[in-house]
N, C-alpha and C positions, 0 to 999 in steps of 0.2 A: 320654486325651490332655489335656495342660494347655491352658488357653484361650490362644489366640494374640492378641497385641496387633495392632490394625489401624490403620494410618495412612491418610490420604486417598488413595484409589485404589491402595493397595499392600496386600499381604498376605504373610504368611510361609509360607503353604501353597501348594505348587506346583499349578498348573492340572493337573487330571486329563487324561490322554491319551485317554480313551475313555468311552463310555457303556455301561452304567451306571457311576456313580462309585463304584467299590468299592476304590480304592487312593488313599492320600494319601502324598505324598513331601514331606518337609520339607527345606528348605535353610537355610543359615546367613545368607543375604542376602535382603532383601525382593524379592519377585517380583511384577510387575504382574499384575493379574487381568483378563484380557480378557473381553469379552462371550461368553456361552455359545453364542448363536445369532445369526444375522443380524438377527432381529426385536429381540433385546435390544440389539444394536448400534444399530439404528435408534432405539429408545427412548432410549438414552443420547445419541444425536446430537441428538435433538429438544430437549434441554436447552440446547443451544448453537446453536439455529437462527438466532438473530440474527447470529451470527458465522460460522457454517459453512453455506455454500450446500448445498442438498439434493443437487445433482449430484455433490458430492465423494464421497458414500458410495454413490450409485447407480451411477455409471459402472463401477467394478470388477465389480459383480455382473452388470450388464447385459451388459458385454462378455465376461465369463467365460461367461455363458450362450450368447452368440453363438459364441464360439470352440469350446466343447465340443459344442454342438449340431451345428455343421458337422462336427466329428470323428465324432459319432455317426451322422450321415447317411452319411458315407463308409464307416464300418465296416459299417453295415447293408446298404447297397447292394452292397458288394463281397462280403460274406459270403453274401448271397442269390445273387449270380451265381456264386460259387465252388461252392456246393453244389447248384446247379441243373444237372442233367445227366440223361441218358437213364436211366430205370429207377432213379431215386434211391430209397433205402429210406424216407426221410421227406422231407416238403416242406422246401424250403430255408430258409424264414423262421424255422423253429423254432431254428436255430442262432443267429441274431441275438437272439432272445428269451432264450436261455440265457446268452449272453455278457453281455447287459445286466443280467440278474438276478443273475448271479454277481458282477459288479462292484458292484452295489447292495448285495449281502450283505456284501462286504468293507467298503464305506463305512459301513454301519450299525454295524459293530463297531469301526471306526477313526475315527469321527466326531470325537472329541476332537482327534486329531492334525491333521486337516484344518482344524478350527476354530482350532487353535493357530497354524497357519501363516497362514491367511486364511479368514474366513467366506465370502468371495466364491469362493474355491477350492472349498470344500465344496459350495456351491450349484451351481457350474459342473459339478462331477463328478457329483453325484447327479441334480439336475434336468436339467442340460444333456446330459451324456454318456449316462448310463444311460437317461434318459427318451427320448433320441433314437435310441439303438441299438434299443430295443424299440418296437413299435407295436401298438396295440390295434385300430385301424381295419382294417389289412390282414389281421390275424388273423380279424376278424369277416367280412370280405369273402370270405376263403377258406372259412369255415364256411358262409356263405350260398350260395356256389357249389356246395358239396357237398350242402346240404340240398335245393336246387332243381335239381340236376343240370344246370347251365348248359352243361356240355360234352356233354350229350346221350349219356351212356353207356348201354349196353344193360343196364339193371338196373331193379329194381322201386323203388317209393317207399320201401319199408322199407330197402332198401340205401342210398337217398339219406339217410335219417335216420341210419343207421349211419355213413355217411361224414362227415356234419356233426358228429356226436357224437365221432367219432375225432379230428377237427381240434381241437375244443374241449378234449377230455379230455387229449390228448397234449400240447398246448401248455401247459395249466394244470399238468400233472404235471411237465413239463420245467422250467417257470419256477419253480415252488415248490421243486423239487429243486435247481436251480442257485442259488436264493436261499439255501437252507439250507447248501449247500456253500460258498458265498461267506462266510456268517457264520462257519463253522468256520475257514476260512482267515483271516478277519479277526481272530478270537480269537487265533490264533497270531501274527499280525503285531502285534497290540496288546501281547502279552507281550514281543515283541522291542523294540518302541518303548519300553515302560515300562522295560525293563532298560537299554537302551543310551542312552536320552535322559533318564533320571531318576536314574541312578546318580551320586552326587556324593561328593566328599571334603570333610571339614570346612573351612569357610571359602572354598570355591570354588563359583562358580555352576554350575548344572546344564548339561549339554551343550546342551540345547534352548534355554536362556537365551542361551548364547553364539551359537547359530545365529540366534536372533531378533535379537540385537544387531548381529552382524557381517554376516549375509546378508540378513535381511529388512528392514533399514532402521531398526531401533531400536524405539521403544516403541509401545504400543497407545494411549497418550494423549500429548497434546502440551502438557502443563502447563496454563497458563492460556489456551491458544489454542483448545481444543476437546476433542472426545472421540475416539471410535474412528477409526483411520487417521491421526490427527493432521491438522491442517488446513494445516500448513506443508509437509508432505511425505507422500507415500504410502509404504507399505512396498514393498520391492522386488518381492514377490510380486504385489501388486495392480497395481503399475506395469507389470509384465511381462504380466499379464492384459489390461490396457488396450491396450498396444501390439500384442500378438498378436491380440486380437480385432479391432482396427481393420485390421490388416494382412491378416487372413483375409478380411474383406469386400472389400478392394481386390483381393486376389489372385483371388477368385472372380469378381469383375466383369471382370477382365482375361481370365480363361479363357473367360467367356461371349462376349466380343467376338472373341477370337482363335482359339478352338478350337471351330468349329461342331459337330464330331462328338461332343463331350462335353457338349453343352448340356443334355441331359436330367438329367445329374448336377450340372453347375455351377449351373444355375438352381435345382435342388433345394437346393443349398448356401445360396443366398440366401434361399429361402423357408422353409427349416428353422428358422432362428432366430426368424422371425415366429411360427410355431406354438409354439415353446418359450416365448417370452415371454408369449404368450396363456395357455398352460398354467400358467406361473409365477404370473401374476396371478390366475387362477382358483383356484389352490391356496390363496390367502388365505381362501377360504371353507371350507377344511378345518378341523377342530377343532384348537385351541380358537378359536372365533369368537363373541365375546359378542353382537354384533349379530344374527347369524344364529341363534344359540342361542335367543334370545327370540322368534323369529318362525317357527320350524318346529315341526311336531308332535314330541311327546316321543320317538316311535319313531325319528326321524331325527337326534336330538341325538347327537353323537359320530361320525356317519357322514361319510366323506370326500366331501362333495357337490361340492367343487371338482374333484377328479379324475374323478368320475362325469360332471360336466357337460363336461369337456374330452374325455373318451372318446366320449361320445354326439355332441357337436358335430363332432368330427373324423370320426366314422363317417358322419354325415349328409353332410358335404362330400365324402367319398370316394364315397358312393353317387351323388351328382350327377356327379362326375368320371367314374365308371364308365359312366354313361349318355352323357356327352359323347364318350367315347372310341369310341362306335359310329359316329360320323361323321354321324348323322342331323341333329343340331342344329347342330354346328360342322362346316364343310367340312374334311375331313382334309387337312392339309398338314404339312410338316416342322416349321414353327414351332408350330402348334397342338398337335401331338403332343408336342413337347418341353415345352411349358408344362403340358399336362395331366399328363404323367408327373412333372414336377417338383412340381406341386401334390400329387399322390398320395404320392410318396416324401418330399418335403420338408415341406410344410405339414402335411398330414394325418398323416404318419409321426411328426413331432415334436410335434404337438398332442396326440396320444394316446400312451399309455404302458402297457406291461405290467409294467415293473419296479416302479414306484410302486404300481400296482394289486396286484401280488403281495405287496409289503411291507405294504400296508394289510390285505389279506386275512389275512396271518399275524399281524398285530397285533390285529385285532378278536377279539372272543369267538367261540365256535363258531357259535352261531346267527346272530349279526350278520354274521359273515364269509360264511357260506353265503347269507344273504339279499342281501348286497351284491354278491357274485359273480353270483348268479342274476339279480338285477334288472339288472345291467350288461349281461349277455349277452342277456337277453330284450329289453331296450329297444333295443339296437343291431340285433338281428335283426329286430325289428318295423319299425324305420325302413328297413332294407334291403329288407324285403318291401314296404312301402308305396311306396318310391321306385323301386327297381329292378324289383321283382316286377310291379307294375301297369304300368310302362312297357314291359317286355319282353313282357308278356301282350297288350298292345294294339298293339305295334309289329311291323312286318314284319322288322325287323333286330334280331337278338339276339346279335351277335358284335362284338368290338372290332376296329377297323381301325388303331388306333394301337398 
């Protein structure tokens, strides 16, 4: 291919619509080159920090996480309730895990399309939606209950071990299978996007460029005024995320005040984004992280320590909530039970994730992925044993009243 001339902030090669970058489509008109990731967008924005306040590029991402995490909580709670019935063949939570991992697989193969529309949208769908539909802490709590037979079933300790391993193995298999199936569906969607949004006639802009100009509010750059998003106006996609995210918070607050019967879910909607934002910030410690890379042992370099910390921290909080639900520490009441259920489903459910965990396991090498998965499970089970096991062993109450 002949070398293409580059002007400031423009390029004649069209942005690739997916990862990895295996196709290049040229057009007859210069096409602006957007940042590849949110981190690159932040780096570009730092050049104009004196003119562009930081909140201008943070608000779309934060409110996108708020919006999609609320949607993820609703999907997980209602899927769990839908598949929870008498003599169910598999436990209900596995369906939420599969749905979240399937969507994550699609997003992994169509990442370029989401980034082209809005990096904030990509972060909201992957970190916010998929991470909130799935939950690592509740999965580990189910495994702990099987390992230690908290339901007091009439079987041996070996059967307890088999029950716990069944929960761990079935969820991991379903999550990895759904992730791979989503990747296959994403590949097909990527081909459709590449065909319909990159096919051009000589002298005409690509369909995706027309969408960006007419629907998304124009350019990625604002000339001399700043970098990504433009500082004189947001793109329509980002503005819609800001409005929808703020409206969702207001709507959930109104439901908490006016619908007492749904407070276990509505309060979870308000606490869910908090867990998602904490997980998003902890994800900054995932590779590549130059500061952390110089301070951890060589064996841990390249490991997703941020996701590991989020899953362990959320599991510890859920273990404490599980104890409080027995009614020994906190006097049981409607309000306390609503709040405890909301913390478990909202904050802990969104702070921990199986979709990102599964994607990281599939991306790491064979030995490192096995070590990462094993350490994550063993660490959370150890904390459940130390917190719940010791408490229930010494307490006279070992059942939940909420």
